[in-house]
Structure formats: structure tokens, C-alpha cells
N, C-alpha and C positions, 0 to 999 in steps of 0.2 A: 437377558435382564423380563422381569417380570411386567404385565399390561398396568400392572399397581403401581411398581414404582415409577416407571413413566408417565403416567397418568400425574403422581405428586410431584416430579420434575417438571413436567410443563405447568403445572397451575401454582409452582414456585413463584414468588414476586424475584426472587436474587434471579432465576432464571430469565424472565421475561426481561429484567433489566441487562442482564448479560447479553442477550441476544439484541435487545438494542446497542450497547455500545460495539458489540462486533461490529454489526452492519453499518454503522455510523465510523466506525476507524476503517472499515473495508472499502466502504462507499468514497470515502475521504480522500485516502489515499491512489485511489482508484482514477478519482477526477484530478489529481495532481499529475499522475502519469501519462493519461488524455492530453491535458492541456500541454505538456512538455511536447509529447509526441505530435499532436497538431500542430504546437506552435511551430517547431521544426521543420514539419512538411509546408506551413504555411510561408516560412522564410524560405523554403528551396524555390515556392513559387511565386513569390512577388518580392523578394527581398536578393536575388541571386549573388547579386556585389558584393553585399557583405558576407556572403558566404565563402568566397570568393579569393577573398583580400588575403595576403600572406600576415601569417600572424608577427611579423619582424621581418623589417626592411631584408632581400636578401632569399628569406626565409621560403621554402617549397613547399611547405607546410601550409595548407589553407584555414581560415577562421573556421568552416564547415566542418573540419574534422575533428577539432575540439570541441565545437557546439556538440556533436553528433556524441561524442566519448563523453561528454557531459551528460547528457540526455539518458544515455546506458547505464553510466554509474549510479545517477540520481534514481534510476528506476531501479537498480538492487540494492541502493539504500531504503529507498521505500518497503520492499518486501524486506531488508532486516528490520525495518522498523516493526511492521506487523507480526515479525515472528517473535521479536524480543517482548513486545507488549503481550503478544498471545502466551508466551511463559511464564513470564513474569507476572503477569495480571491475571489471565483469565482461566489458565490453567488450575489455578487455586480455587478460586470462584467454585470451576466446576468441579473440583474434587469436595469443596463443602456441600455443594446442592444435592450429590450425588451419596455422601452420606447422610445429609438429614433425612433425602427419599427414601433410603434403604432400613431407617429405623422402626 
């Protein structure tokens, strides 16, 4: 890619809006994941009795196991959300920006 095309892309208002939208989404999803992980860690430290309770009377599976699994699945879901939005929303905008800059 030539320097002229790269310069045209960087000066395009759609590109600046795209960068802002991607950063906002990425940081928002990262914050959600961090809150979940740190919340789970804080529960281990300050409320272990909640995590050691069985999920049902007579069960050997503790609540902490289900909550931990939920944290992992939610982390995978946030990754899926980002990939879906990147493919559906951001990729067409990128293609349009490159097409405009190449003219």
C-alpha cells in the first residue's frame, strides 16, 4: 500500500469513527471480562462460604464450580460478540474506506 493511500485512509472521517467504535467496543468488553474475573477472585477471598455450598441438597458439586464455569462461558461469549460485530459491522466499513482511498 502506498503512502498516499495510507494517508488518505488515516485522514478519512469514517476511519476515525471506526477506530473510535472499535476501541470503545474492545475496552467495554474487556472491562466486563475483568469485572467478572476479579469479582470471582474477590468471592474466593471474601465469601468462600457461598462458593462451597452445594448446588442442591446432597450434591457434591459446589456453587463455585458453576460460577467459575459461568465466568469462562461469559468470557467466550464476549469474544464471540466482538468477532460477530467485527465481521458484520467493521469489515464492510474497512472495505469501503480502502475502496475510497484507492480511487
